[in-house]
C-alpha positions as CSV (number, residue, x, y, z in Angstrom):
1,M,0.0,0.0,0.0
2,K,1.3,3.4,-1.0
3,E,2.4,5.7,1.9
4,Y,-0.3,8.4,2.1
5,K,-0.4,11.4,4.4
6,Y,-4.0,12.5,4.1
7,I,-7.3,10.7,3.9
8,S,-10.5,12.4,2.7
9,F,-13.9,10.9,3.2
10,D,-17.2,11.6,1.5
11,Y,-19.8,12.2,4.3
12,F,-23.4,11.3,3.5
13,M,-23.8,7.5,2.8
14,T,-20.2,6.9,3.5
15,L,-19.8,7.9,7.2
16,V,-23.5,8.7,8.0
17,E,-26.7,7.1,6.8
18,L,-29.0,9.0,4.5
19,E,-31.9,6.7,3.5
20,K,-33.7,7.6,0.3
21,P,-33.9,11.4,0.7
22,F,-36.1,11.9,-2.5
23,K,-38.5,9.3,-1.2
24,K,-38.8,11.3,2.0
25,I,-39.3,14.5,-0.1
26,E,-42.0,12.7,-2.0
27,Q,-43.7,11.9,1.3
28,W,-43.5,15.5,2.4
29,I,-45.1,16.6,-0.8
30,R,-47.8,14.0,-0.4
31,R,-48.6,15.3,3.2
32,T,-48.5,18.9,2.1
33,Y,-50.3,18.8,-1.3
34,S,-52.4,15.7,-1.2
35,D,-55.7,17.7,-1.5
36,T,-54.7,19.8,-4.5
37,E,-56.4,19.4,-7.9
38,Q,-53.3,18.0,-9.5
39,G,-52.6,15.4,-6.9
40,Y,-49.3,14.9,-5.2
41,Q,-47.9,12.4,-7.8
42,I,-48.0,15.0,-10.6
43,I,-46.6,17.6,-8.3
44,F,-43.7,15.4,-7.3
45,K,-42.9,14.4,-10.9
46,K,-42.8,18.0,-11.9
47,F,-40.7,18.8,-8.9
48,M,-38.1,16.1,-10.0
49,R,-38.1,17.4,-13.6
50,E,-37.5,21.0,-12.4
51,Y,-34.7,19.8,-10.0
52,A,-33.0,17.9,-12.8
53,R,-33.3,20.9,-15.1
54,L,-31.9,23.4,-12.5
55,Y,-29.1,20.9,-11.6
56,A,-28.0,20.6,-15.2
57,T,-28.1,24.3,-16.0
58,R,-26.3,25.8,-12.9
59,K,-22.6,25.5,-12.2
60,Y,-23.3,25.6,-8.5
61,I,-26.0,26.4,-6.0
62,L,-26.5,25.4,-2.4
63,G,-28.3,22.0,-2.2
64,K,-31.2,23.0,-0.2
65,R,-31.6,26.2,-2.3
66,L,-31.7,24.1,-5.5
67,L,-34.4,21.8,-4.0
68,A,-36.4,24.9,-2.8
69,D,-36.1,26.6,-6.2
70,A,-37.4,23.5,-7.9
71,L,-40.5,23.4,-5.5
72,E,-41.0,27.1,-6.0
73,R,-41.3,26.7,-9.8
74,V,-43.9,23.9,-9.2
75,T,-46.0,26.0,-6.8
76,V,-46.0,28.9,-9.3
77,K,-47.0,26.7,-12.2
78,Y,-49.9,25.1,-10.4
79,A,-50.8,28.2,-8.2
80,L,-50.2,26.2,-5.0
81,V,-49.9,27.5,-1.5
82,N,-46.3,28.6,-0.8
83,K,-44.8,26.3,1.7
84,L,-41.2,27.0,1.0
85,G,-40.3,28.0,4.6
86,E,-41.7,24.7,5.9
87,F,-39.9,22.8,3.1
88,E,-36.5,24.3,3.8
89,L,-37.0,23.5,7.6
90,F,-37.9,19.9,6.5
91,L,-34.8,19.6,4.4
92,F,-32.5,20.8,7.2
93,Q,-33.9,18.2,9.5
94,L,-33.8,15.5,6.8
95,F,-30.1,16.0,6.3
96,T,-29.1,16.6,10.0
97,D,-31.3,14.0,11.7
98,T,-29.1,11.2,10.5
99,K,-26.9,8.7,12.4
100,A,-23.4,7.5,11.8
101,Y,-22.7,4.0,10.6
102,K,-21.7,2.0,13.6
103,D,-18.1,1.6,12.5
104,S,-17.6,5.3,11.4
105,K,-16.2,7.0,14.5
106,W,-14.1,4.0,15.6
107,T,-12.5,3.8,12.1
108,I,-11.8,7.6,11.9
109,E,-10.1,7.6,15.3
110,K,-8.0,4.6,14.4
111,L,-6.9,6.2,11.1
112,K,-6.1,9.5,12.8
113,T,-3.3,7.8,14.7
114,K,-1.4,7.6,11.4
115,Y,-3.0,10.1,9.0
116,K,-4.6,13.5,8.8
117,V,-8.2,12.6,8.2
118,G,-11.1,14.8,7.0
119,L,-14.0,15.4,4.7
120,L,-14.2,16.2,1.0
121,T,-18.0,16.2,0.4
122,N,-21.0,17.6,-1.4
123,A,-22.9,19.5,1.3
124,D,-24.2,22.8,2.5
125,N,-22.1,24.1,5.4
126,D,-24.9,24.7,7.8
127,I,-26.2,21.2,7.4
128,L,-22.8,19.6,7.4
129,W,-21.6,21.2,10.5
130,E,-24.8,20.6,12.4
131,S,-24.5,16.9,11.5
132,I,-20.8,16.7,12.4
133,Q,-21.6,18.3,15.8
134,K,-24.5,16.0,16.5
135,Q,-22.4,12.9,15.6
136,G,-19.4,14.0,17.6
137,F,-16.9,13.6,14.7
138,Q,-13.5,15.2,15.1
139,F,-11.8,15.8,11.7
140,D,-8.4,17.4,10.9
141,F,-10.0,19.2,7.9
142,V,-13.4,19.7,6.4
143,I,-13.9,20.8,2.8
144,S,-17.4,21.1,1.4
145,S,-18.8,21.9,-2.0
146,E,-20.0,25.2,-0.6
147,D,-16.4,26.1,0.3
148,V,-15.2,25.4,-3.2
149,G,-18.2,26.6,-5.1
150,C,-18.6,23.4,-7.1
151,N,-19.8,19.8,-6.6
152,K,-18.1,16.5,-7.0
153,P,-17.6,15.1,-9.6
154,D,-16.0,18.4,-10.7
155,A,-12.2,17.9,-10.4
156,E,-11.8,21.4,-9.0
157,I,-12.9,20.3,-5.6
158,F,-10.0,17.8,-5.5
159,E,-7.6,20.4,-6.8
160,Y,-8.7,22.8,-4.0
161,A,-8.2,20.2,-1.4
162,C,-4.6,19.6,-2.5
163,Q,-3.9,23.3,-2.5
164,L,-5.5,23.9,0.9
165,L,-3.6,20.9,2.5
166,K,-0.4,21.7,0.7
167,C,-0.1,18.1,-0.5
168,K,0.7,16.3,-3.7
169,K,-2.0,14.2,-5.3
170,Q,-0.2,11.0,-4.5
171,E,-0.2,11.9,-0.8
172,I,-4.0,11.8,-0.4
173,I,-6.5,9.0,-0.9
174,H,-10.2,9.6,-1.2
175,I,-12.9,7.2,0.2
176,G,-16.5,7.3,-0.7
177,D,-19.6,5.4,-1.7
178,S,-20.5,7.0,-5.0
179,Q,-19.1,5.5,-8.2
180,V,-19.4,8.9,-10.0
181,D,-18.9,11.5,-7.3
182,D,-16.1,9.8,-5.4
183,I,-14.5,7.0,-7.5
184,F,-14.8,8.4,-11.0
185,A,-14.2,12.0,-9.9
186,G,-11.2,11.1,-7.8
187,G,-9.6,8.9,-10.4
188,R,-10.1,11.5,-13.1
189,A,-8.4,14.1,-10.8
190,G,-5.4,11.8,-10.5
191,I,-6.2,10.8,-6.9
192,H,-6.3,7.2,-5.6
193,T,-9.7,6.1,-4.2
194,I,-11.3,3.4,-2.1
195,W,-14.9,2.5,-2.8
196,I,-17.2,1.7,0.1
197,N,-19.6,-0.5,-1.7
198,R,-22.2,-1.6,0.9
199,N,-24.7,-2.6,-1.8
200,L,-22.3,-4.9,-3.7
201,E,-22.8,-3.0,-7.0
202,E,-21.0,-3.8,-10.2
203,L,-18.3,-1.2,-11.1
204,K,-19.3,0.6,-14.3
205,E,-16.9,0.2,-17.2
206,E,-16.3,3.9,-17.5
207,I,-15.2,4.3,-13.9
208,I,-11.4,4.4,-13.2
209,P,-11.0,1.4,-10.8
210,P,-10.3,2.2,-7.1
211,I,-7.2,0.7,-5.5
212,T,-9.6,-1.5,-3.6
213,T,-13.3,-2.0,-2.9
214,L,-14.7,-2.7,0.7
215,S,-18.1,-3.3,2.0
216,D,-17.4,-2.0,5.6
217,L,-15.6,0.9,6.9
218,K,-13.8,-1.1,9.5
219,D,-12.0,-3.0,6.8
220,L,-10.1,0.2,6.1
221,I,-7.9,-0.5,9.1
222,G,-6.4,-3.6,7.5
223,E,-5.9,-1.8,4.2
224,L,-4.3,1.4,5.5
225,M,-2.8,0.7,8.9
C-alpha cells in the first residue's frame, strides 16, 4: 500500500446514513399537497423534472436552495400555497437528523493515529456542521462543495483540497460510496480512491477502478494501517 499522508472521506452515505432522501421528499409533498387538484404524484414528478433541469443548467448552488427553487417553480406553475419556509426546515432536519454508521467513528479515530483525516464532500455548510456536531466527529480538515463553489464530480474540488492541504495528489487518498462523485471523480483528478460498496454494486466500465473495494468501513484498518 502506498504511503499516504491524508485521507479524505465523503460524508453522507459513507460515514453517516441517509436513507432515500427523495423518497422522503415525496412523502413530504404528499402530506402537504395531497388535497390539490393535480394530486401529489403529478406535483412530485414535476418537482423532479425541475430539479434535474436546474441541476443541469447551474454551475453551483446550495443543495437546499436548489431543491427549494425546484419546488417554488412547481408552486408557481400550479398556483399552489407557498410552503417554502416549511420545506426548507424539513430539508434541514432531513439531512441533519441522521446517524453515523456503527463503524464510522471508531474507524476515523484509528486512522487519525497515522494520517490527517477529514472530509471532502458535497454538502451545505450549515447542514454539514450541524450533523458533524451531532455525531461528535473530530476531523483534521473539512472541505465542502460550498467552500469550493462546485460539486463532485468536478475535479476542481480535489484540486482545491490539495492546494489547501499543501499536499501532492499521490499523498492523499479519497474514500466514498458513489461511483461517480467519489471514485470516477477522484480517479479523473489523479487521486487514488477506495470504494465503500455496501450494496455490492458492479463497477461501471467507464469508472477508473479504485485501488480496492470494501463493504465495511472497519476494513479500512487492514488496508491502511
